[in-house]
DRENZAPA-856106 format. One record per residue (C-alpha): residue number from 0; residue in one letter; x, y, z; chain. Coordinates in Angstrom, 1 decimal, always signed. Each point is the difference from the previous one (the first is absolute). Layout:
BEGIN
<rec NUM, a, <X, Y, Z>, A>
...
***
This chain:
BEGIN
<rec 0, x, <+117.5, -14.7, +12.8>, A>
<rec 1, x, <-0.7, -2.4, +2.8>, A>
<rec 2, x, <+1.3, +2.4, +2.6>, A>
<rec 3, x, <-2.2, +2.7, -1.4>, A>
<rec 4, x, <-3.1, -2.2, +0.4>, A>
<rec 5, x, <+1.0, -0.9, +3.5>, A>
<rec 6, x, <+0.3, +3.6, +1.0>, A>
<rec 7, x, <-3.4, +0.9, -1.6>, A>
<rec 8, x, <-1.6, -3.0, +1.9>, A>
<rec 9, x, <+1.5, +1.1, +3.3>, A>
<rec 10, x, <-1.1, +3.5, -0.4>, A>
<rec 11, x, <-3.6, -1.1, -0.8>, A>
<rec 12, x, <-0.3, -2.3, +3.1>, A>
<rec 13, x, <-1.4, +2.6, +2.4>, A>
<rec 14, x, <-2.7, +0.8, -2.4>, A>
<rec 15, x, <-1.3, -3.6, +0.2>, A>
<rec 16, x, <+0.7, -0.7, +3.7>, A>
<rec 17, x, <-3.0, -0.9, +2.1>, A>
<rec 18, x, <-1.3, +2.4, +2.6>, A>
<rec 19, x, <+1.4, -0.6, +3.5>, A>
<rec 20, x, <-3.0, +1.4, +1.8>, A>
<rec 21, x, <-3.8, -0.5, -0.3>, A>
<rec 22, x, <-0.9, +3.6, -0.6>, A>
<rec 23, x, <-3.4, +1.2, +1.3>, A>
<rec 24, x, <-2.7, -0.8, -1.2>, A>
<rec 25, x, <+1.3, -3.6, -0.5>, A>
<rec 26, x, <-2.3, -0.6, -3.0>, A>
<rec 27, x, <-2.2, +2.2, -2.2>, A>
<rec 28, x, <-3.7, +0.5, +0.4>, A>
<rec 29, x, <-2.4, +1.1, +2.8>, A>
<rec 30, x, <+0.1, -2.6, +2.7>, A>
<rec 31, x, <-0.7, +0.2, +3.7>, A>
<rec 32, x, <-0.2, -2.1, +3.3>, A>
<rec 33, x, <+2.9, -2.3, -1.0>, A>
<rec 34, x, <+0.6, -3.2, +1.8>, A>
<rec 35, x, <+3.5, -1.4, -0.4>, A>
<rec 36, x, <+0.9, -3.6, +0.4>, A>
<rec 37, x, <+2.9, -2.3, -0.6>, A>
<rec 38, x, <-0.7, -3.3, -1.8>, A>
<rec 39, x, <+2.7, -2.4, -1.1>, A>
<rec 40, x, <+2.9, +2.6, +0.0>, A>
<rec 41, x, <-2.2, +2.5, -1.9>, A>
<rec 42, x, <-1.4, +3.3, +1.2>, A>
<rec 43, x, <-3.7, +0.5, -0.8>, A>
<rec 44, x, <-2.2, +3.1, +0.3>, A>
<rec 45, x, <-3.8, -0.2, -0.1>, A>
<rec 46, x, <-1.6, +3.4, -0.2>, A>
<rec 47, x, <-3.5, +1.6, -0.5>, A>
<rec 48, x, <-0.5, +1.2, -3.5>, A>
<rec 49, x, <-0.5, +3.7, +0.9>, A>
<rec 50, x, <-3.0, +1.3, -2.0>, A>
<rec 51, x, <-3.7, +0.9, +0.4>, A>
<rec 52, x, <-1.8, -2.7, +2.1>, A>
<rec 53, x, <-2.0, -1.2, -3.0>, A>
<rec 54, x, <+3.3, -0.5, -1.9>, A>
<rec 55, x, <+1.6, -1.9, +2.8>, A>
<rec 56, x, <-1.1, -3.4, -1.3>, A>
<rec 57, x, <+3.4, -1.8, -0.3>, A>
<rec 58, x, <+3.4, -0.3, +1.6>, A>
<rec 59, x, <+3.5, -0.2, -1.4>, A>
<rec 60, x, <+3.1, -1.4, +1.7>, A>
<rec 61, x, <+3.7, +0.8, -0.4>, A>
<rec 62, x, <+3.1, -2.2, +0.6>, A>
<rec 63, x, <+3.7, +0.7, +0.2>, A>
<rec 64, x, <+3.1, -2.0, +0.8>, A>
<rec 65, x, <+2.0, +3.0, +1.2>, A>
<rec 66, x, <-2.4, +2.9, +0.9>, A>
<rec 67, x, <+1.1, +1.9, -3.1>, A>
<rec 68, x, <-1.4, -1.8, -3.1>, A>
<rec 69, x, <-3.7, -0.7, +0.3>, A>
<rec 70, x, <-2.3, -2.2, -2.1>, A>
<rec 71, x, <-3.7, +0.7, -0.3>, A>
<rec 72, x, <-2.5, -2.8, +0.3>, A>
<rec 73, x, <-3.2, +1.5, -1.2>, A>
<rec 74, x, <-3.5, -0.8, +1.3>, A>
<rec 75, x, <+0.9, -2.8, +2.4>, A>
<rec 76, x, <-3.6, +0.3, +1.1>, A>
<rec 77, x, <-3.1, +1.9, -1.1>, A>
<rec 78, x, <-3.7, +0.2, +0.8>, A>
<rec 79, x, <-0.9, -2.7, -2.7>, A>
<rec 80, x, <+1.5, -2.5, +2.5>, A>
<rec 81, x, <-1.7, +1.5, +3.0>, A>
<rec 82, x, <-3.7, +0.1, -0.8>, A>
<rec 83, x, <-1.0, +2.0, +3.1>, A>
<rec 84, x, <+2.5, +2.8, -0.7>, A>
<rec 85, x, <-0.8, +2.8, -2.3>, A>
<rec 86, x, <+2.4, +2.9, +0.9>, A>
<rec 87, x, <+2.6, +1.3, +2.4>, A>
<rec 88, x, <+2.3, -3.0, +0.2>, A>
<rec 89, x, <+2.4, +1.2, +2.6>, A>
<rec 90, x, <+3.2, -0.6, +2.0>, A>
<rec 91, x, <+0.9, -3.6, -0.8>, A>
<rec 92, x, <+1.8, -2.1, +2.7>, A>
<rec 93, x, <+1.5, -3.3, -1.1>, A>
<rec 94, x, <+1.5, -3.0, +1.8>, A>
<rec 95, x, <+1.3, -3.4, -1.0>, A>
<rec 96, x, <-1.4, -3.0, +1.9>, A>
<rec 97, x, <+0.4, -3.7, -0.9>, A>
<rec 98, x, <+1.3, +0.7, -3.5>, A>
<rec 99, x, <-2.9, +2.4, -0.9>, A>
<rec 100, x, <-0.2, +3.7, -0.1>, A>
<rec 101, x, <-2.9, +1.7, +1.7>, A>
<rec 102, x, <-0.9, +3.6, -1.0>, A>
<rec 103, x, <-2.2, +2.0, +2.4>, A>
<rec 104, x, <-1.6, +3.1, -1.3>, A>
<rec 105, x, <-2.8, +2.5, +0.7>, A>
<rec 106, x, <-2.8, +0.7, -2.5>, A>
<rec 107, x, <-3.0, +2.2, -0.6>, A>
<rec 108, x, <+0.8, +2.6, +2.7>, A>
<rec 109, x, <-3.1, -0.9, +2.0>, A>
<rec 110, x, <-1.4, +2.7, +2.2>, A>
<rec 111, x, <-2.5, -2.1, +2.0>, A>
<rec 112, x, <-0.9, -3.6, +0.9>, A>
<rec 113, x, <-2.7, +0.1, -2.6>, A>
<rec 114, x, <+2.4, +0.1, -3.0>, A>
<rec 115, x, <+1.8, -2.9, -1.7>, A>
<rec 116, x, <+3.7, +0.1, +0.4>, A>
<rec 117, x, <+2.8, +0.0, +2.5>, A>
<rec 118, x, <+3.2, -2.1, +0.3>, A>
<rec 119, x, <+0.5, -2.9, -2.4>, A>
<rec 120, x, <+2.6, -2.6, -0.5>, A>
<rec 121, x, <+1.3, -1.5, -3.3>, A>
<rec 122, x, <+2.4, -2.9, -0.6>, A>
<rec 123, x, <+2.5, -1.0, -2.6>, A>
<rec 124, x, <+2.8, -2.5, -0.6>, A>
<rec 125, x, <+2.5, +2.8, -1.0>, A>
<rec 126, x, <+0.7, +3.4, +1.4>, A>
<rec 127, x, <-1.0, +1.6, -3.3>, A>
<rec 128, x, <-3.3, -1.8, -0.1>, A>
<rec 129, x, <-2.5, -0.3, -1.5>, A>
<rec 130, x, <-1.8, +0.3, +3.3>, A>
<rec 131, x, <-3.5, -1.5, +0.4>, A>
<rec 132, x, <-2.6, +0.6, +2.7>, A>
<rec 133, x, <+0.8, -2.2, +3.0>, A>
<rec 134, x, <-3.4, -0.1, +1.7>, A>
<rec 135, x, <-2.4, +1.7, -2.5>, A>
<rec 136, x, <-1.0, +2.7, +2.4>, A>
<rec 137, x, <+1.6, +2.6, +2.3>, A>
<rec 138, x, <+1.9, -1.3, +3.0>, A>
<rec 139, x, <-1.0, +3.1, +2.0>, A>
<rec 140, x, <-3.1, +1.7, -1.3>, A>
<rec 141, x, <-1.2, +2.1, +3.0>, A>
<rec 142, x, <+1.2, +2.7, +2.3>, A>
<rec 143, x, <+1.3, -1.4, +3.3>, A>
<rec 144, x, <+1.1, +2.5, +2.7>, A>
<rec 145, x, <-0.7, +2.8, -2.5>, A>
<rec 146, x, <+2.8, -1.1, -2.3>, A>
<rec 147, x, <-0.7, +0.2, -3.7>, A>
<rec 148, x, <+1.1, -3.3, -1.6>, A>
<rec 149, x, <+2.9, +1.2, -2.0>, A>
<rec 150, x, <+3.8, +0.3, +0.1>, A>
<rec 151, x, <+0.6, -3.6, +1.0>, A>
<rec 152, x, <+3.4, -1.4, +1.0>, A>
<rec 153, x, <+0.8, -3.7, +0.7>, A>
<rec 154, x, <+2.5, -0.6, +2.7>, A>
<rec 155, x, <+1.7, -3.3, +0.9>, A>
<rec 156, x, <+1.1, -0.2, +3.6>, A>
<rec 157, x, <+3.0, -1.9, +1.2>, A>
<rec 158, x, <-2.2, -2.8, +1.3>, A>
<rec 159, x, <-1.4, -0.5, -3.5>, A>
<rec 160, x, <-3.4, +1.6, +0.6>, A>
<rec 161, x, <-1.2, +2.3, -2.8>, A>
<rec 162, x, <-1.9, +3.2, +0.8>, A>
<rec 163, x, <-2.1, +2.4, -2.0>, A>
<rec 164, x, <+0.6, +3.6, +1.0>, A>
<rec 165, x, <-2.2, +2.5, -1.7>, A>
<rec 166, x, <-2.1, +3.1, +0.2>, A>
<rec 167, x, <-0.8, +3.5, -1.3>, A>
<rec 168, x, <-2.0, +2.8, +1.6>, A>
<rec 169, x, <+2.5, +0.3, +2.8>, A>
<rec 170, x, <-0.6, -3.4, +1.5>, A>
<rec 171, x, <+2.2, -3.1, -0.3>, A>
<rec 172, x, <-0.9, -3.7, +0.7>, A>
<rec 173, x, <+2.0, -3.2, +0.3>, A>
<rec 174, x, <-1.4, -3.5, -0.4>, A>
<rec 175, x, <+1.5, -3.5, -0.1>, A>
<rec 176, x, <-0.3, -1.6, -3.4>, A>
<rec 177, x, <-0.9, -3.7, -0.2>, A>
<rec 178, x, <+2.2, -2.4, -1.8>, A>
<rec 179, x, <-1.9, +0.1, -3.2>, A>
<rec 180, x, <-0.2, +3.8, -0.2>, A>
<rec 181, x, <-3.7, -0.2, -0.4>, A>
<rec 182, x, <-1.0, +1.2, +3.5>, A>
<rec 183, x, <+1.2, +0.7, +3.4>, A>
<rec 184, x, <+0.9, -1.6, +3.3>, A>
<rec 185, x, <-1.9, +1.5, +3.0>, A>
<rec 186, x, <+2.0, +1.6, +2.9>, A>
<rec 187, x, <-0.2, -1.5, +3.5>, A>
<rec 188, x, <-2.9, +2.3, +0.8>, A>
<rec 189, x, <-1.9, -1.2, -3.1>, A>
<rec 190, x, <+0.5, +3.2, -2.0>, A>
<rec 191, x, <+1.5, +0.1, -3.5>, A>
<rec 192, x, <+1.1, +3.6, -0.5>, A>
<rec 193, x, <+2.0, +1.7, +2.6>, A>
<rec 194, x, <+0.6, +3.8, -0.3>, A>
<rec 195, x, <+3.7, +1.0, +0.3>, A>
<rec 196, x, <-0.3, +3.6, -1.2>, A>
<rec 197, x, <+3.0, +2.0, +1.1>, A>
<rec 198, x, <+0.0, +3.8, +0.6>, A>
<rec 199, x, <-0.1, +1.9, -3.3>, A>
<rec 200, x, <-0.9, -3.0, -2.2>, A>
<rec 201, x, <-1.9, +0.7, -3.3>, A>
<rec 202, x, <+0.7, -3.0, -2.3>, A>
<rec 203, x, <+2.6, -2.2, -1.7>, A>
<rec 204, x, <+1.2, -2.3, +2.8>, A>
<rec 205, x, <+3.3, -2.0, -0.2>, A>
<rec 206, x, <+1.8, -2.1, +2.5>, A>
<rec 207, x, <+3.4, -1.7, +0.4>, A>
<rec 208, x, <+2.1, -1.6, +2.8>, A>
<rec 209, x, <+3.5, +1.2, +0.9>, A>
<rec 210, x, <+1.9, -1.2, +3.0>, A>
<rec 211, x, <-3.1, -1.5, +1.5>, A>
<rec 212, x, <-2.0, +3.2, -0.2>, A>
<rec 213, x, <-3.1, +0.6, -2.1>, A>
<rec 214, x, <+0.2, +3.1, -2.1>, A>
<rec 215, x, <-3.5, +1.2, -1.1>, A>
<rec 216, x, <+0.1, +2.7, -2.7>, A>
<rec 217, x, <-2.8, +1.9, -1.7>, A>
<rec 218, x, <-0.8, +3.1, -2.0>, A>
<rec 219, x, <-1.7, +3.1, +1.4>, A>
<rec 220, x, <-1.4, +3.2, -1.4>, A>
<rec 221, x, <-1.7, +0.5, -3.4>, A>
<rec 222, x, <+1.2, -2.0, -2.9>, A>
<rec 223, x, <-0.9, +2.6, -2.6>, A>
<rec 224, x, <+1.9, +2.8, +1.7>, A>
<rec 225, x, <+3.5, +0.8, +1.2>, A>
<rec 226, x, <-0.8, -1.0, +3.6>, A>
<rec 227, x, <+0.5, -3.7, -0.4>, A>
<rec 228, x, <+2.5, -1.8, +2.2>, A>
<rec 229, x, <+1.2, -3.4, +1.2>, A>
<rec 230, x, <+0.2, -0.5, +3.8>, A>
<rec 231, x, <+0.6, -3.0, +2.2>, A>
<rec 232, x, <-0.4, -1.6, +3.4>, A>
<rec 233, x, <+1.7, -2.9, +1.8>, A>
<rec 234, x, <-1.5, -2.9, +2.0>, A>
<rec 235, x, <+0.9, -3.4, +1.4>, A>
<rec 236, x, <-2.8, -1.7, -1.8>, A>
<rec 237, x, <-1.9, +0.4, -3.3>, A>
<rec 238, x, <-3.1, +0.6, +2.1>, A>
<rec 239, x, <+1.6, +3.0, +1.7>, A>
<rec 240, x, <-0.4, +2.2, +1.9>, A>
<rec 241, x, <+2.0, +2.2, -2.3>, A>
<rec 242, x, <+1.8, +3.1, +1.2>, A>
<rec 243, x, <+0.4, +2.6, -2.6>, A>
<rec 244, x, <+3.6, +1.1, -0.7>, A>
<rec 245, x, <-0.4, +2.6, -2.8>, A>
<rec 246, x, <+0.2, +0.8, -3.7>, A>
<rec 247, x, <+2.8, -1.3, -2.1>, A>
<rec 248, x, <-1.0, +0.8, -3.6>, A>
<rec 249, x, <-1.3, +3.3, -1.2>, A>
<rec 250, x, <+0.1, +2.3, -3.1>, A>
<rec 251, x, <+3.0, +2.0, -1.0>, A>
<rec 252, x, <-1.2, +3.1, -1.9>, A>
<rec 253, x, <+3.2, +0.0, -2.1>, A>
<rec 254, x, <-0.6, -3.6, -1.2>, A>
<rec 255, x, <-3.6, -1.2, +0.3>, A>
<rec 256, x, <-3.2, +0.4, +2.1>, A>
<rec 257, x, <-2.5, -2.4, +1.5>, A>
<rec 258, x, <+2.4, -2.8, +1.0>, A>
<rec 259, x, <-1.8, -2.9, +1.6>, A>
<rec 260, x, <-1.7, -3.4, -0.2>, A>
<rec 261, x, <+3.0, -2.1, +0.1>, A>
<rec 262, x, <+1.5, -3.5, +0.6>, A>
<rec 263, x, <+3.4, -1.2, +1.2>, A>
<rec 264, x, <+2.4, -2.6, -1.4>, A>
<rec 265, x, <+3.0, -1.5, +1.8>, A>
<rec 266, x, <+3.0, -1.5, -1.6>, A>
<rec 267, x, <+0.8, -2.2, +3.0>, A>
<rec 268, x, <+3.4, -1.2, -1.5>, A>
<rec 269, x, <+1.3, +3.6, -0.2>, A>
<rec 270, x, <-2.3, +1.4, +2.7>, A>
<rec 271, x, <-1.2, +2.7, -2.3>, A>
<rec 272, x, <-3.4, +1.5, +0.5>, A>
<rec 273, x, <-2.0, +1.8, -2.7>, A>
<rec 274, x, <-3.3, +2.0, +0.1>, A>
<rec 275, x, <-2.1, -0.1, -3.1>, A>
<rec 276, x, <-2.7, +2.7, -0.2>, A>
<rec 277, x, <-1.8, +2.3, -2.3>, A>
<rec 278, x, <+0.3, +3.8, -0.3>, A>
<rec 279, x, <-1.2, +2.7, -2.3>, A>
<rec 280, x, <+2.5, +1.7, -2.4>, A>
<rec 281, x, <+0.4, +3.8, +0.5>, A>
<rec 282, x, <-2.6, +1.9, -2.0>, A>
<rec 283, x, <-2.5, -2.8, -0.2>, A>
<rec 284, x, <-3.5, +1.1, +1.0>, A>
<rec 285, x, <-2.0, -3.2, -0.8>, A>
<rec 286, x, <-0.4, -2.1, +3.2>, A>
<rec 287, x, <+0.5, -3.2, -2.0>, A>
<rec 288, x, <+3.3, +1.1, -1.4>, A>
<rec 289, x, <+2.1, -2.1, +2.4>, A>
<rec 290, x, <+3.2, -1.8, -0.8>, A>
<rec 291, x, <+1.8, -2.9, +1.7>, A>
<rec 292, x, <+3.4, +0.7, +1.6>, A>
<rec 293, x, <+2.6, -1.7, +2.2>, A>
<rec 294, x, <+2.4, +1.3, +2.6>, A>
<rec 295, x, <+2.2, -1.5, +2.7>, A>
<rec 296, x, <-1.3, -0.4, +3.5>, A>
<rec 297, x, <+2.2, -0.4, +3.1>, A>
<rec 298, x, <-0.1, -0.2, +3.8>, A>
<rec 299, x, <+1.8, +1.7, +2.8>, A>
<rec 300, x, <+1.9, -1.8, +2.8>, A>
<rec 301, x, <-3.2, -0.3, +2.0>, A>
<rec 302, x, <-2.0, -1.6, -2.8>, A>
<rec 303, x, <-2.0, +3.1, -0.9>, A>
<rec 304, x, <-0.5, +0.7, -3.8>, A>
<rec 305, x, <+2.0, +2.9, -1.2>, A>
<rec 306, x, <-1.8, +2.7, -2.1>, A>
<rec 307, x, <+0.0, -1.1, -3.6>, A>
<rec 308, x, <+1.6, +2.4, -2.5>, A>
<rec 309, x, <-2.0, -0.1, -3.3>, A>
<rec 310, x, <+2.2, +0.3, -3.0>, A>
<rec 311, x, <+0.1, +0.2, -3.7>, A>
<rec 312, x, <+2.8, -2.5, -0.2>, A>
<rec 313, x, <-1.8, -2.9, +1.8>, A>
<rec 314, x, <+2.2, -2.9, +1.2>, A>
<rec 315, x, <+3.1, -1.7, -1.2>, A>
<rec 316, x, <-0.1, -3.1, -2.2>, A>
<rec 317, x, <-0.3, -3.0, +2.2>, A>
<rec 318, x, <-0.4, -3.7, -0.8>, A>
<rec 319, x, <-1.3, -2.5, +2.4>, A>
***
């Protein structure tokens, strides 16, 4: 009798075994513009809630210990905490500094300097919030160098300096953040915002350092259509000048369309690189029907990024 029970148990094991790959999308729901981070040996993803602008009034976050099983943290921030924001909360970027978590976001989709909105910053004691308005007003509320104040990314350089890199409407700026994240440090020439727009840039900037080189990535094309891509350039400084290399992420009409607006995470211990991005499932016509996915990213012997293969399987289970 005991042997029979053991056999039944063993036969049932595969039915209850955990998945060994993330699958794509990595979690359910319409989410776009994902920023991925690693905090305390945990993977985090902070996306835009992909809906009509007037419904984009909050943000959720997701965490995982292994890239496979994800936990949802609902409404880590919403417009009730940001009095000047009323719609279109977009493209969060988060960074940990001095034990606090700073969440940068765009709001209101302003079309001119006469509207209220732009790039805001919120702060919390935990990565899942709740986040509160850090300065009570937008950090960037005007168009500088023709860049719409959206799609913000916070970059920490190897010397400890933090930068805000942002911009829509095919223009990208970089500015040095001050120590309190409530303003900026002027450049040597007295300016605040320096344009670093590379060839082909549309929106969604992201930057990382590898082997002493600065990799500047962005999205180009139209986000509601199939012609959406991720491209990149390389420079010796976060200020550029950046030389365009080419596109590394694009749609695969057998898997998904509209692949873009990404971030990158690096498991330094294993030297594994991942690109986290959104794409549109086949057959979806609604521009907001975007889902968050993850795939491996690699480099060739010369340090150039290999073209990313988008997959249905995603990536292998990996703990930090």
